[in-house]
C-alpha positions as CSV (number, residue, x, y, z in Angstrom):
1,M,3.0,29.5,18.9
2,H,2.8,27.2,15.8
3,V,1.9,23.4,16.5
4,S,3.6,21.0,14.2
5,T,1.4,18.2,12.9
6,V,1.9,14.9,11.3
7,K,-0.6,13.3,8.6
8,V,-0.7,9.7,8.5
9,A,-2.9,7.1,6.7
10,L,-4.3,4.3,8.9
11,V,-4.9,1.1,7.1
12,Y,-7.2,-1.6,8.6
13,L,-6.6,-5.2,7.4
14,G,-8.6,-8.5,8.1
15,Q,-10.9,-8.4,11.2
16,A,-9.8,-5.0,12.0
17,R,-11.3,-3.8,8.7
18,E,-14.5,-5.6,9.5
19,V,-14.8,-4.0,13.0
20,A,-13.7,-0.5,11.8
21,G,-16.1,-0.7,8.8
22,T,-13.6,0.9,6.5
23,K,-10.2,0.0,5.0
24,E,-8.4,3.3,5.4
25,E,-8.7,6.7,7.1
26,E,-6.4,9.8,7.6
27,L,-5.3,11.0,10.9
28,I,-3.7,14.3,11.9
29,L,-1.6,14.2,15.1
30,E,0.5,16.7,16.9
31,S,4.2,16.1,16.3
32,P,6.2,14.2,17.7
33,A,3.6,11.5,17.0
34,K,3.9,7.9,18.1
35,I,2.3,4.9,16.7
36,E,0.6,4.3,20.1
37,Q,-1.3,7.5,19.5
38,V,-2.7,6.2,16.2
39,V,-3.9,2.8,17.9
40,S,-5.5,4.9,20.8
41,R,-7.4,7.1,18.3
42,A,-8.5,4.0,16.2
43,I,-9.9,2.5,19.4
44,T,-11.6,5.6,20.4
45,A,-13.2,5.8,16.9
46,H,-13.9,2.0,16.8
47,P,-14.3,0.7,20.3
48,K,-14.5,-3.0,19.3
49,L,-10.8,-2.7,18.1
50,S,-10.0,-2.9,21.8
51,E,-10.7,-6.6,21.7
52,L,-7.8,-7.0,19.2
53,R,-5.4,-4.6,20.9
54,E,-3.1,-7.2,22.5
55,T,-2.8,-9.3,19.4
56,I,-2.7,-6.8,16.7
57,K,0.6,-6.2,14.7
58,L,1.6,-2.8,13.5
59,L,3.5,-1.9,10.4
60,I,4.8,1.6,9.3
61,N,5.2,1.8,5.5
62,G,5.2,-2.0,5.4
63,Q,7.8,-2.6,8.1
64,W,7.2,-4.0,11.5
65,A,6.9,-1.5,14.1
66,T,6.7,-1.2,18.0
67,Q,4.2,0.7,20.0
68,N,6.6,3.5,20.7
69,A,7.8,4.0,17.1
70,E,7.8,7.7,16.0
71,L,5.8,8.7,12.9
72,R,6.5,11.1,10.1
73,D,4.4,13.0,7.9
74,G,2.9,10.8,5.1
75,D,3.6,7.4,6.9
76,R,1.2,4.7,6.4
77,V,0.3,2.7,9.5
78,T,-1.3,-0.7,9.1
79,L,-3.2,-2.6,11.8
80,L,-2.7,-6.3,11.1
81,P,-4.8,-8.6,13.3
82,P,-3.8,-12.3,13.7
83,V,-4.8,-14.4,10.7
84,G,-6.6,-17.7,11.5
85,G,-6.2,-20.7,9.4
86,G,-5.4,-24.3,9.5
């Protein structure tokens, strides 16, 4: 039986980049893949990201996304933590 996979790029911005120690990595997921799987894999690889989980925004190919959004091969998922300022 052939298992279909989806390859996505995971991009870290701001504090997420600092915590992950990288700006981008590639993930291969079983299809159908949801964005929540990407977030879970990122937290498993970089446990300190769990501190940002509730406030992080998600984008797919530059568009706002929800936790249950489905991914396609070649998608770019961006983790965007809150931006401080004032």
